[in-house]
N, C-alpha and C positions, 0 to 999 in steps of 0.2 A: 933247372930253369923252364930246359925245354918240356920237361915231364910234367911239369906245374902248367905252362903254357895248355898244352895237349888236351891236360882236366878241365881247363878253365873254358878252350875249345869245344871238347865233346860238351860241355855242361850248357852253355850258351847256344851251340846249332840243336841240341838235343830238345833244352826249353820252347827256342823258337819253334821248332817244329810240331813238337806238340800244343803249343797255342795257336797255329796257324788247322793243325787237325778240330782244335775247338771248335774255330771260327767257320769252318766248312762244314760241320755237324748243325752250328746254328743257320747259316744259310740255306742249307737243302732243308732243313725241320722250316724255318720261317715260311718258306715258299709252300709248304704240305700244311702249316697251321692257317696262314692267310688265303689258301686255294680252297678249303673246305670252311673256315670258321667265319668269312668275309666276303668270298664268291670273287676275291680276287686275285693276284700272285706276286708276288716278290721279282720286279724292272732287272733283266740282268740277271738274274740267279745263276741260271746254268754257265754264263759266261764266267764270274764270280768264282766258279765252284771250280771251273777250270784250271781258272789261271791260280787258284789257291793250291789246286793238286800241284803244279809246276812248282809254286815256290815250296810246298811240304819237299818234294823231292830236291830238288836243286838244296834246302837247307839240312834233310837228312842221307841223303845218297854218301856224300864223303865219310860220314859214320860206318858205315856198312866194308869197313875194308876188311876188318878178320870176322869171325865167328863163322857160322852154316851160310846166312845169309849173302855174304859175300861170294858166295858161289866158285868157288875154287876148285880146283885138280891137283889138287898137292899130293894126291899118294905116289905119284912117279916120281916126281920130284925129291918127296924126301925120300927115296929110296937108295937116291943117285951118293957116290962117295961126294966126301964134304967139297972138294974144290968144283965139281960139276954142278952140284947142288948151288953154290952161291952164285955161279953164275949163271945158273937158269933166273934163281931171286931177284938178279938185279936186271936179267931180263923182263922178268913181270912189272918189278917198279918202271922200269921205262913204258911198259904197254900203260902201265894206269899215266904215267905222266903225258905220255901222246895223248890219249883219252881227255886226261884235261886240260889239255893244250887246245883241243880240237873244241871243247864249249868254250875256253875261253879267248880265242882268234874267230871262231865262225862266231858265236854269239856277238863279239864287236862288229864284225862284218855284219850281219845281218840287222843288228840296230843301227848302223849308219845308214843303210840301205831303203827299212822299213818306216816309211811314214805315217801319216794322220792319227786321226783318234779311236780308240772302240766305239762302235753309234750306241754301246750298252751302257761300257760301263764309264765312260768321258774322260778315258786316259789313255796317253799314249800307246802306240800297237807296240812301241818298240822294245814297252818295259818287258811283255812276254820274252821278249827272248834274252831280256839282260837278266833274268834269272838262271836261266844255264850255265849264263857267264860268272854270276856269282857263284852258284854252285861246283863249278869247275876251278875256278881258284881256292875255293876252301878246299876240294880234295885235292890242291898241289900242298898246300899248307898243311892239312893233314898228315900227307904223305911224310912229309917233311920235315915234320916234327918228333914222328914217331920212331921214324929211323933214328933223329939224337936222341929221343930216351931211349934207345936200346942202344943205344951205345957204337954203333953201326957207321961210322962217317964214309966207309967204303960206298953203299950201298945207299947213302943219304946223298953222296955227289953223285956216282957212278951211273947209277937210276937213273935221277935226271939228265944228266948230259947225254946221256946214249938216247935217251926223248927225246929232248931239244933237237939234236944231230938226224932224228929220223921225221920230227915235224919238218926241218927244213928241207929237206930233201922230199917228201911226199907232195907229189903234183907237180914239182919239177925237172921231171924226168918221167918220159911217155915210153913204155916200153910194148913190144910188136908183140903181140898173142893170138892163136887163134881161141884160145878158152876165153869164155864170157866172165865180165868184172866179177860177176855172183859167187863162181866158184873161186877165184884169187881172193872175193871175200873168206870164203869159206875155210879155204886153207889157211889163212894170215892168222884169222881167228880160233881156229885150231891150235894154230902153235901157241899161241898166247893163253890158250887156255893149258896145253899143257908145260908151258912156264909157270904155270899157277895162278896167272893173272884172273882177277875177277870179271865174270863172262861177261858185263856189262860195257867192263874195261874193253876186253877182247875185241868187241863188236865193235866200237867209237874206232879202237886203233887199225883195224882190221879196216872200214869205211874209208879212212884218211889214208891208208896205203894201197888201195883198191883203186885210186884216181891214175895212180902211173898204169897202170891195168887196163886204162880203157873208162873207168865207173862214168856215166853221164851224174854223176853226185859230185861237183865241187864240194870244197871243206863247208862255206856258210851253206848249201845245199844241207849239208848230213845233219847240220844244227836244226835245220827247218822242217825238215824230214822227221828229226828223232821228236821238235816239240809236238810238231802235227800227231804224230803216232801218241802223242799223251791226250791232245787235246778232244778227248770225248767223254762226256757226262756220265757215260755208262762205268767207266774207270774208278770213278768217282766210288763206287762201291768197295772196291779192294780196300782200300784202309778203315771203311766203317766196318767191314765186317772182320777183322780183323783187331779192329778195336772192341766189336762184340764180344769175338772170342778170350780175349782178353778179361772182360769186364765180367764175363761169366766166370771165370776161374776167380778171380779179385772177389767179387759178391758172396762165394760159398756155394752158388747156385751148382759149380759144377757136381762138390763133393754129395749134394743131394739129388744129384742124378747117378751117382756112384752106387748111395744106399739101396737107391729104387733098384738098380738093374742088379745088383747083387743080391736082393728082398728075390728076385724073378730067378733067376738062373745060379744061385750061388751054390746050388744042393746037388748040382748035375756035378758028371764027372770033370775033372777038370774047373771044378767050379768057378775058383778064383780069376783063374784065366779065362773063362768066358765070361766072367762080369767084368773082366777089362774091355772086351770085344762088344760086347752089349752097350754100354758105358758111349765106346768110340761110337758106335750108329748112334745111341743119342745123343751125343755130343757135336755130332756132325750135323743133325738139325739147327744147331747154334751156331758153329763157327763159323763153319765154310772152308777151313784153314787148317790143312793137316800140319803143317809147321808147328802153329796152335796146340793143335791134340797130341803130337809126338812129344812135345815141352811138357806139356799139363800130365800125360802121359809115365814118362819116363820120370818127373819126380815124384807121383804120387803110387803108382803101381807099382813100378820096378822091383822097390825095397821092399814090399809088401810080397811080392813074388819071390824072392830070393830067401824071402825069410821062410814061407811055406815051405821050401825046398826046391826050386825051379833053381837053375845054372844061369848065373847073372847073364850069360850070352843068352839062354833060350829068355827069358825073364823081357829083354828089352827086343829080342827078333818081335817075342809077339805083340809088346806095346807099339815098336815097328810097323810092323802087318796091319795093324787095327787103324794106324792113326791114316792110311793109306783113304779111307771110307771120308773122311770130311771134305776131300773134292772131285767125291760123286754124287752123296746124297746132298742133295739141298739143304741150305745155299752153298754153292760152289764157287771159288774162286775162280777155277779152272773151266768153267763152262761161262764165267762171264768173260775171259778174254776170247774164247771161241768164237763165241758170242758179237764180239769187238771186230773179230778178224775175219766173221764170215756173213755178218748179217744172218746167222740164223735167229729162229724165236727164241729167245732167253728162258720166257717160259716151259715151251716143248721141253726144251733141254734141261730143266730142271723135274720137267714131269719123266721123263727119261731115267734119269739119273736116279730116284726112286726105284725103280726095277732094278737097274743095275749094280746100285748099294745093295741092296735085299739079296741078289743074285753071291753078289761077291761073299756080305757077310754071312751065308749059307754056307759057301765053300772053304771058309775060312772056318769055322765052326766046327765043320768035319776034320780040318786037319788039325785041330785045337785037340780035340777028344782023340784024336790016332795019334798024336804026338805028346804031348803034355802029361801024362801019366795021369794019375791021380791027386795032384797034391793040390791041398787048399780047398779040397770041399767042406763046403759049412753049412750048420744045422739047417734043416729045412722051418722056414716059416710059415706061422699062419697066415691066413687072408687078412686079420686087420693088420697084422704087421705091414705086411705088402700096401694095404688101404692108404697108413698113414704116409709109407712110405711117396707113393704115387702123390699124395696129395701134396705135402713139401714138394716134389718137383714137380710142381704145376707150373709154378713161375718161369721155367725153365722151359717146360712143354711151348707156353706162351709166345716163344720166340719163332717158331717154327709156323705157326699160326699168321704172326705177322706178316714173316717175308714169304713163305709159296702160296698161302691165301690172297695175301695184298698183290702178288706179282698176279697170278693165274686171272682172278677177277678184275684185274686191272685198274684197279682203286689207285695203286703209287705205282711209280719207274720202281727197276731192280736197284737205282741209286737210292729211291727215298725211302725203299724197304730195308734197304741196308742202316742209312740213317736213321729213323723209326727201332728198328734194332738196336742201334746204337744205345739210342736213348734210353731205351725199357731199362737194359744191364746195368745201364748207370744210376739210373733210378734204383734199381735192385742193388747198387753196391752202396749207394746213399743211406736205405733202409737197412742194409746191413750192418750201416754205421762206420764203413771201413774211412779212415782219415785220410783227411784231403789230400795230405802229401806219397798216401799209396795212391792215387786214384792218378795223382798228375802223372804218378812213375808211369800207367797202365796207359795215358797219354803218348807220352814219352817213346815206350816199348812201340805203342800201334804203330807211330810215326815213320820210327824208323827203321822198321820192318816193312811199311807200306814204301817207303824211300825205296830200298834198294829191289823189291819188286817194282815198282814204277819205272826206276831208271832202266832196269832192262827191258821192261816194256817198248820204251821209251829207244831203246840203244837198238832193239830189234827190226823198227822200221827202216832203215835203210838198208839191208840187208834183207827184208821182204819187199824194199821198195823194186832193187835189182832182180831178184827172183821175177818178179812181176817182168820187167823189161826184158829180158832173156828168156823169157816165154817156157821157163822150168818146169807150169802147170802144163803147157802143150807137148814137152819132152815125154811126161811121164804119161799124158795117155796116149801119148803115140806107143809107147813102150806096154801101156795097158792090150792098145789094139792089135800090136805082137801077137800077145798072150790069149788071142781070141777075142778080148771086149767083153768078157761075160764078167756076171754081175762075182761068182767065184773069183776068177783072174784077180779081180780089182779087190777085192778083200784078204787075197793072199800078198798080194804085192805091198798093199798097205799096210799089213800091219807088219810083215818083214820091214820093211820101210820103214815105221814105227818103232819097231824094238831096235833097231840099231841106230837110230838118231837120237832114240833115248839114252842110249848108253854115253853118248859123248854131249847132247844140250839136256841142258834145263830145262825141265819140263814145261814151264810158262814161254821160253824161248821157241820150242819145239813148238807147242801151240798156234803161236802166234806164226811163224812162219812155214809152215807143213799144213795147216790146216785148211789156207784157201788154194795150197797147190794140189792135196788128193780131193779135196767136196769135188771137184769137177767131174773130175774120173767117176767117182762114184755115184754120182748126178747120174752121167750121160750113161751106164751101165743099167741104171732103174733100179740103184736102192736108194733106199730112205733118207734124204740128208742130216735129219735129225738124228736118227737111229745110229746112223755111219758117225757123225758129231759124238754120240756117247760112246761105241768104238774108239774111236780118236782119243777122246780123256780117259777111260780105262785106260788102255793101250800104256800110254804114258805116264797115269798114275803108277804104274807099279813099278817103274824105272824110280822113283822113289825110294826103293829096296835094292837095287842093282848097284856095282860098282862098275866104271870108277866115283860116279857124282853121288848117287843114293842118297839125298840130301836127307832125307827121314832117320836114316839110320847114321847118319852124321849128326843128327840134334841131339837123338837120343844117347850116342859115343858120348857128344858133350857132355851132358847131363848128369850121365849115370860114371863115367868112365871106365866104361868095358870100351876094348881098343873097337874099333869099328872091322878088322879083318876076321876079328869073332864073331862081332854080328850078321855079317854077311855071309859067313855059315852057316851060323844058325838060322838065317829068316829062309836057307833054301826050300822045306817042307811048305811053307807059308806062301812064299812065291808061287811055287808049284800050284797052289790051290788057284792064286788068283788066275795065272794062266790060264787052267780050268774053266774060269769064270768067263775068261776072255775068250776063251772057244766057244762055249754055249752062246753068248751074245753075239759072237762072227755068226755061228749057225744058226740062229732065230733073224736074224738080218736076211740072211736066203730064204728064209721059208716064208716070213712076214715081208714081202717087197709089196709098195703100194700099185 
């Protein structure tokens, strides 16, 4: 019974999230069409898009309780003996329950306090905060049904009981401490992460617990800060780019990119592995999502690499390493997050991403040539075959023109460019005669992925707020001053901090939290802020390959069945190549200072 209800809830929430994504796309595209076709605009389009984005996250986030997008650090828990492991898993469920209760009761409190109507939409402002309330309730229901369906009555009862107890105690006691509230939030969130709770849930639960340690954010403020963190039109580009990557694969255009890449480099040493790399570069110019590229490459290339003699772990490591490029070469979701957190120019960041991505690809090409042997070398093809392959790949190349050219010239905003790219790939999928059911599945998949990322963005906002209140950026500036205050000192300290934080924080969360902290110190030291932003993203993207989080490694492991531990070992040569590219980028930042 519980399993059937769980499947119905999963299907219903996923379908609704996919529909909301489709409506969001129509709203943004309508604004572009009206502006350039009729010289007018769609009244309230930005506000409506933001509200729909919050609805998308509220509907889809409960579906990301498992899988790579849950962003769980479960490698430590899985190594525990049975009894401690069970206790830890109950604690993880308690963290998720506490997060859901914060959304429900925080949302209820804010709904009761907020009055008035939205001037653009003509609906009550309280509705915007009622959406996360629904999402929190759905999260609690999905978690309970999941445990019942698994036949684990102890977790089904003990986790919620502990979570409710923590919620009742949070904020009712004040603990006198000299440490700032942001430090306690970080410690509690870290504990939740070690228990294998989803990172976004750990952030929300920690924000509630931090109230007892002097946090200036009571529970309603935690909820409103979370919603405010999502209320940026720029963030709508994230689901649109995810949709673009999924539709590109569904349309068959990604396969044509593979054939074009193979015609160019397939005859070289380690030709098939070099084809994987070049395809990653080309795919990066269309998708902007490393997760999408990793999933596509794991399903498409890893079996072929193994068939041509590569060990399974090495084949998966090559796929994971080349997927890093997607969030560096434009369009890049990572740069979108950095621009949203720091107000840096997204156009300038994307331009810097081209240079950084090219350097990283070169370093990976050298590493592949040195380590991959001579497996999978393909016959050299003639110019005619290359030309035909290039012609067949032209539709996919059009994406880069739409996104980068549109943003740099200023014809459209970043969000509008992402929406145009999604519509473009939607048309490609229709022309390729993909079924309506398959395209609907693509919308659902992209909506769930975007919901998980969006929830992380929102739940990182209270943490970022407390970091600002506690003047952590000023502390960082003081440390830099003690080290001499030079550009070299800033770069060394920043890279070390980022390399350390990347081991324990999700890439998106690290960008949102540490970007605003490190950037002022870099500017004060005379470094170019855009160049520094590129270094920050490259540094953190490398952690898609490092334990214990290593999201790209876990995605490849999930698709291929190769143990993550084997992939982490096999990826070391390519990780070293990416660290070399980071060193070169840092050296260039010192040489080419404004």
